[in-house]
N, C-alpha and C positions, 0 to 999 in steps of 0.2 A: 374468494378467500373468506374463511370464517373469522368472525369477530368475537372478542371476549370483552365483557363489560369490566371496567377497571376503575377503581376509586383512588384518586390521587390527592395528596395534600401538598400544595406548592407554596413557596415563599411569596409574599405580596408582590414583589417586583416582577417575578416571573408571571404571576397571575395577570398583572397589568399588560404584559405583552400579548397574552391570549384574549384579552377583553374585546378587542375589535375583530377578532377572527370569526368568520361565520361557521366554518367546520373545524372546530377545535380538535376533534379526534383525528381527522385526516392530517391536520397540521402537525400534531404531536407525533403521529405515526411516521410521517415523512422525516421529521427531524431525528427521531430515534433510529430509523433505518440508515439515514445519512451518517449519523455518528457511529453506528456499528460498522459500516463499510469503511469509514475513515480509520477506525481502530484496527480493523483487519488489515488494511493497507499498511498502516504504521508498523504493525507486528511483522508483516512480511518483509518490509524494507529492512528492519533490524536483523531479521534472520538471514536475508540475502547478504547484507553488509558483513555480518559475522562470518558467513560462509566464504565470501570473497577474501576476507582478511586471513582466514584459516588456510586457504589454498594459495595465497599470494606467492610464497616462496617456491612452491611446486610449479606454479604457472610460469614464473620467471625462469626456472631451470629448464622447463620444456621449451620455452621460447628460445632460450640460448642454444639448446641442442638443435633446433630446427633452423637457426640463422645460417648455418653453413650450407644448407640445401637451397637457399634462395636463388642462387645462380645455376643450379644443376640443370643441365640440358639446354642451356642458352649458349648460343654460338657467339663468342666475343667479337667476331668479325662482322656480325650483323646479318 
């Protein structure tokens, strides 16, 4: 993987967290990647939730239509 040199200015309290880390670049890269994946999952969750809400009534109608077929083909005498 290619690396790019980056210059950051951080608040003092955040800089203190990095003080004891040996490989600061790797630590920061890992955190940024983790945060980006978390954000991506969160956005997907909200899109899915909205999609399910949008199709809820249609899904209920389809389920109701299929309920009458649950016993189709089953012999009631066993």
